[in-house]
N, C-alpha and C positions, 0 to 999 in steps of 0.2 A: 677839793675834788675828791669824792669818795669813789673807790674802785669796788665794783660789785660783781657778784656772779649772776649770770642770767636768770637762774632759778629764784633769785630773790628780788627781781626787778619790781615786782608789784608792790613791794614795801617802800619804793622810792618814787611814787607818783608825784610829778611836778618838780622833782629834783633833778640837778644836773649830776650825771654820773659818768664814770669811765668804765668800759667794757674791753677786756683784753681776750682776743680769740681768732677766729678763722671765718672766711667767707664761704660757706658751703654752697651758696648759690647767689647769682646777681642777675637783676633784670632792670631795664631802664626804659622810660617812656619819654624820651627827649629831654625835658628839663627836670625830671625827678629820676633818681636812682634808688633802687630798693636793695639793700644789702642784708641777705639772710645770714645771720651770724650764729655761731655756736662756740661754746666755751668749755664743753665737757659736762656742764651742769644743766644745760638746756639750750633752747634755740629761741631767737628773737630777730625781729625785722628792724633794721636801722634805715630810716627814711632821709635822703639827702636831696634837698630842694636847691637847684642851681642858683636861683635869684636870692636865696636867703644865706648863702655861704660865700666865703671868699673864693676867688677863682682857684687858688692853689688847693683848696679843700675839694672843690669840684673835680679838678684834675686827678687829685689823689684817689677819690672814690672811682673815677672812670678807669684808672690804671689797674685797679684790683681784678684779679682772676679767681677762678674757683679754687678754694683752699689756700688762698693767700693769708698770711697772718697779718692782723691789723689791730690797731688800738683806736677805739671809737669813743667820742664824748658827745653828749647831748642830753636832752630833757626827756625823762620818761613820761610817756603819754598813754592814756587809756585807749585801746582799740579792740573792741570786741569781736572784730572780724579776723584778727590774727589768732593763731593757736594758743599763745600765751596771754592773750587779752590785753597786751601792752606792747608798745614799740618805742623807738628811740627817735626823736626829732633831732637829727645830727647837726652839730656846729663844728666838729673837728674829725678829720679822718687821717690817721698816721699809719701808712703800710709799714710793716716790720720786715716782711719778705714777700715778693711777688712770686707766686707759684708758677712753675712751668705748666704746660697743658696737662691737665689732670687725666690719668689713664682710665679711671672709672667713669664712664659717661652715664647719661640718663636712660640709654638703651639697656635692654635685658642682657645680662652676662651669664655664662655658664658657671657652675660651681667650681670647676677646676680653675678657671681664670680668677674668680674671686679669691679662691684660697690662695693662689699664687700672689695675689695682691692683699693678703690678709693684713699686712701692716697699714694699709691704707683703707681697706674695707671696714675695719673696726670704727672708722670715723663716721659711718652711715648712721642714720637715726635708729634703725632697728638694731644694729649691733651695739650701739650706745646703750640702749634700753636694756638689752640681754645682760650686758656686763654690769650695769648698775644693779639689776636684780640679783645677779651673782654676788656682788658686794653685800647687798642686804641680807642674803641668805647666809653668807659667811659670818656676818655680824651676829645674826640671830643664833646661829650655832654656838658661837663663843659666848654670847650673853647668856643662853640657856645653861651651858655647862657651868658657868661662873655662879648663876643663881642656885644651881643644884649642888654647889660645893665641890666641883670637880677641879683638880689642879692641873694646869697645862704642863705636861712633862714630854717634851719632843723626843721622838724615837729617831735612831740613826737612819740614814738613807743607804749607807754601805752596810751590807750584812754578810756574814760568813756562810750562811746556809739558807735554805728555803724555808718558808712557812707552810705552804700548801702544796708541795710538789715541786719538782724541779724542771717541768716542761716548759714553763713560761717565764724563765728568768733571763735578765740581761746580765751576762758575765762581763766583768771589767778587770783590768789588770790593776792590781793594788801593790805597788812597790814590787817586791819579789815574790808576791803571792797572788792569789785572785780573790775577788769578792763579787757580790751580786748587788744590783740595785734593788731596793727594798720592794717586796710585793705587799708588805703590810707591816705596821709597827705594833701589832698586837702582842706578840710575845714579850716585847720590852714593856708594854703597858701592864702586863700582868706582874712584872717585877716592880715597876713604880707604884703600882696600886697597893702592893704589899708593904710599900714603904709609907705611902701617903693616903691610903684609903680609897680614894676615887680619883683617877686621873685620866687624862685624854691627850692625844696628839692630833695634829691637823696639818697635813703636809702632802707632798707628792709621793705617789706610789707608781711602780712600773710593772707591766705585764707584757711579755712578748708574745702574747697569743696572736696567731695569724688570722685575725678576724676582721671582717669588713662590714660588720653589722652597724646599724645606726646607733647602737648603744655602747659601742667599744671605743676606747682610746688606748694608746700604749703607755701614755703618761696621764695620770689623772690625780685629783686631790681627794683625799679621804679623811674624815674625822673618825677616830677610833677611841672608844671609851672603854673603861674597865673599872670595876668596883668590886672590892673585897666584901664578902658576906652578902652579896646581891644574888638572889636566885633567878632562874630563867623567867618566871612570871613577873617579878619586879623589872627585870631587864626589858620585857615587852612594853610595860607600862611606861618606862622611862623613854622609850623610843617613840611611843605614841605622843607623849608630852612634848617631846622635842619637835616632832612634825607640826603638831598643832600650834605651838609657839612660833615656829618659823613661818608657817602659812599666814597666821594672823598678822605677823609683823610685815610680811611683804605686802599683803592686801592693804595694810594702813599706810605704809610708807612708799609704795611703788605703784599706786593707782594709775598715774599717767603713763608709766612705762608699760604696765600690763594692757592698758588701753591701746597704746600705739602697736603693741604686738597682736592685738585682736584677741586676746586671751579671754576665754569665758570664765569670769570670776565666780559665777554662781557655783560652778563645780568646785572651786577652791574653798568657797564659803562653807559647802557641805562637809569638806574635809576638816575645816577649822572647828567644827562642832564636836569632833572627837568621836568615840564610839566605834573604833576600827573593828573590822571583822577578824575573827580568829577561827582558822580551819585546819584540822589535822590533815597531814600530807595524804593519808589514805583517802579522805573525803574529797580533798582536791583532785585526786586521780579519777575517782568515780564521777565527779562533776564534769571533769574534762572529757572523760570517755562518753558521757551523756550528750555532750556538745559536739561529738564527732571527732575528737583527737584520737590518735592511735597509741597515745601513751599507755604504758603498762604499770602494773603495781610494782613498786620499787624503783621505778625510773625517777631521774631528776627531772625537774620542770625545764623545758627549753623556752627560748624566747617566745616562740609562737604560742606555746601553751600559756605562758604568763599574759600575753596579749589577749588571747581569747577570755581568759578568766577575768582579767581586770577590766574588760569592756562590759562585762555583765553587771559589775557592782559600781556604786558611786562613792565607795569608801576604800581606803587602803586595806589590804588583806594580809594578815600574818598567816603564812603557811608554816606550820610547825610540825615537829616530830618527823623529820626526814629519816630514812633508813641510815643505820650506822655505816653500812658499806660504801655509801656515796658521799659521805661527808668528811670533813678534815679530822686528822688524828687526835686533836685535842678536845673535841666535843664530848661532852659527858653523856653517857647512855642514861635513859630514864630507867630508874630501878623497877618501875611496873611494867615497862616495855623495853626489855634489854636490847632488842634489835632496832630500837629507835633512839635518837639523841634529843636532848633538851635544847633544841635550836629553833630558830624562825627565820624565814626571809620575809621582809616587808615589801609587798608589791604595790606600786602606786597605781591608782585608778586610770581610766581612759586609754588603757593599752600600754601604759609605760613600763610596767613590770618592776623587777627588783631594784630597789634603791638602798636597802639595808640588808646585811646579814649578821646574825648575832647568835650567841649560844651560851649556855653555862659551860664552864671549862672542867675538864677532869682534874680533880683535886687529890686523887689517890695515886701515890708514887708508883706502885706495882702495875696498875692498870695503864697508867701513862707510858711506862716503860714497854709494856705489851704492845700498845698501839703503835709506838714508834718503830718497834721491830716489824709489826704486821705491815706497815707502810713502807718498809724497806729504807728507813731514814738511819743515817749513821748516828748511833747514840752518842758518840763523843762530842759531836757538834751541839748536842742538846743538854750536856751535862749542866750548864748554868741554868737552864730552864728547869731540869729536874731538881735542882737545888731549891726552887721555889716550893716544891713539894716536901723536900727534906726538912726544911727549917720553917715551921710554922704555917703549914698549909691550911687554907680555909676555903670554903665554898666561894666561887666568885664567877662573875659573868661579865660579858661585854658585847660590843657590836661595832661595826663599821658602816658609815654611810658615805656613799659616793656623791660628791659634790656636783659633778657634771650631770649626772643622771637626775639628780634632784632639781637642778636649774632647768634641764630640758623639760621635765614634767610641769614645773610651776609656770614656765613661760609658754608651755604648750608648743615646743619645737618638735620637728620631725627627726632631727639628728644632732648628737652631742657635739658635732664639730663646731657648732656656733656658740657653745656654752663656755668656752675657755678662749683667752686671747689668742694664743698660738697653739692649735691642736697638733698633736703627734699622733699619726696614723700609721697603719701598716705601709702605705706607699707615700707617706709625706713626713718630711723632716724639715722643710723649708716653708716660709721664712723663719 
């Protein structure tokens, strides 16, 4: 007896197989029971005909409830009427655990109720598909970095100081001292890239922003890459190549999940062609003003501005050369435009906005010391970071890409809360 995953059932036409999973739905028409099975890889119908099985098998089938765990054996048959084009003609039903009355019914439920039941909601077909796409995106990120010669060098989650300001840090007790949950692994990647050339980290980051927008989580995952001797233009190309690689892989490997989500794949295919738009911050401001935004020269782009701008174009947009005064202390000014930094935010199309932030970093010791002072940061906390400029400083650049925002865009979701198994929001820490 071969044990198979539902996604592989088509490979076993005419063979007897065993499937281990759960009954996400059950219906019966007298002498026939239809068990809708799921096992995490897919969904499939098992047909139990009363007159064709032993009485105890029929009784076992009839005892099942929604979300009961069960082991089913039978012959794989072709059936083009079913979503997977195959079904199981069942000869054995072995309940593992009979579920109590399932709290998530077929009726419409509010978001708060579903979020309270998140540990169960993730069993739904839509949530399964989102999480499978998330997995594929994570794999694509890691695959791309490996192909481009980057070494995974994990950054710590406990940090002694802020990276981009102290207003959105989670402070935690650290023995007899205090520490913060990491906002970013970037500074540590600058150190590891000076050792290994090209490095990245990929893990959770934490921001205590009191924001309730559809784009914000207090805990999210981010891939951060850094490369020695890479300038800001090479950095932009690396980011574009990463997105193209990722979108192509998801289109190839997750077609069924994207279809279930109702995703317009034509829009993603356009992105997979490459050729992203590059727009100076000054020009982005002018364009937004022409479209009715009240944004002013020198302002940062807000979420509404990003939405307006990215709905106009069918390609991602690099908005580059933001003013020095509104960006992080470590970003290198452009020698030709000293009031602007060599940075870019990558905005995803269709109104999704920023998914990547990156820049060339300051490699001059004196300038970095000056910027730390201007930002009111304690120099003593950054002495190790300044050492990277004292001992063999080189031009270097990097970026960070938010996983959940990328998942939301590629899946076509309205809110990031569905992009992670257990979201942490301003008003939610359970389950």
